[in-house]
N, C-alpha and C positions, 0 to 999 in steps of 0.2 A: 874361481874356487868353488868347489861343490862339497857339501856336507850331506850325507845320507843319514836317515834315522836308523836304519837297520844295517849292521856291518856286512851282511851278505848281499845287499843290493849293490849292483855295479852300474856306474854311469860313465859312459864314454862320450866325449865331445869331439867332433871333427869339424873343421872349418874348410869350406870350399866355395870359392867365388863369392865371398861376402856373406855366405849363409852358414848357420850352425846346425849340425845334425846331432841331436842328443839321443843316444841309444841307452835305454834303461832295461836292465835285466833284474827281475825281482823274484827270487825263488819262492818267497812266502805269498806273493801277490798283493801284499799291503805294504805301503811305504811312503816315504817322502824324500825330497831332495831340496835343499836350499842352495841357491845360486847367487854368487856375488861376483860382479865384474871388477877385477882389481886394476885394470888399465884399459885404455881405449874406449870405444863406444859399443853399445849393443849392436849385434848384427841386425840388418833389416828383416831377414828371413830366419826363422827358427822352426825346426821340425823335431818332433818327438817320435821315437820308435819305442813303443811300450810292448815288451815281450810278455804278454799276459794272456790268460785264457778267456777273460771277460773284462768288461769295463763298467762295473757297477757305478763307479764314481771316479772322475778325474777333476781335480781342482787346481786352478792357477790362482796364486795370490801375490799381489804386489801392494805397495803402500796406497795405490790409487784404485785398484780393481780386485774383485774376487769373483771369478767365473767358474762354473762347474758344468760338467757334461756327464751324462749317464746313458748307457745302453743296457737296459735290464735284460737279464737272461731270458732266452727264448724269443727275443724280438729281433727283427731285422735291423741292420745297421742304421738305415735311414728311416725316419729322422731320429737323430740323437736328441735327447732331452737336454737343453742347455738353459742355465739361469745365470743372472747377474745379481749379486748381493750389494745393495746400496742401503746404508744406514739401517741394517738389520731387516731389510725387506727384500725378499727374493722376487725378481721379475723375470718372466720367461724371455729367452732370446730366440729370435727367428733368423733363418738364413738371410743374409744381406746386412745384418747388424754389424757394426764395426768390430764388435767383440766376439762374433761367432767363430767357433773353432771348426775347421774342416777336419773331419775324422774319416779315415778309410781303413779297411782291413786289407793288408798285403799278405797274400798267401798263394802258394802254388796249388793248393787243394781247395776244398769247399770253404767258402767264406761265411761260416756260421759260428755262433757262440754255443757251447764253449769252443774256443779256437784251439784246434789241435796242433796247428803248425802255422808259423807266420807271426805277425805283430800288428798292432794298431798304429797307424801313422797319423799324427796330429800336427796340423800346421797352426802354430800360435798366431793369433790375430796381430797384425801390425800395430793396431791401436793399443793392445796390451803391452807389446814390446816398447813402444814409444813412452807409455805412461809408467813403465816399471822403474825407470831410472837405472840404478846399478844393481838392484837385488830383486829376486822373486823366488817363489817356492812352488813346487809341484807336489801334489799328493795324489795317490792312486789306490784304488781297491779293485781287485779283480771280481770278487764275489763277496757279498755280505755273508758272514758266518753265523 
């Protein structure tokens, strides 16, 4: 089950070979979606496709973890700035950390922000998926206004 904050946001989930592909279209560029697994187990692999022009903030929240990533406007995709929030203290995450999110721009044209065509593809960390249990939330902001 998926509940979006904005009624215009669209979330489509496809399952293939034990993996979940979550495609998010957000006309306003700011939104959130709460996910609840009603039966079965969480897939081991989950990927987001965020159709946004930028990625000022992406936040994944479960009962165990809250991680965020940011690719400020005008910067190259890598490295993305990622943090883990533990007991109200933000700690930087580095590649190789079990909660690091792999983020790529998928586009047939130039891969720069603002993204004119394509989407951000985010692989959710397996550690986050394992710790999430049956519920988690995704929040996104394309650009701060």
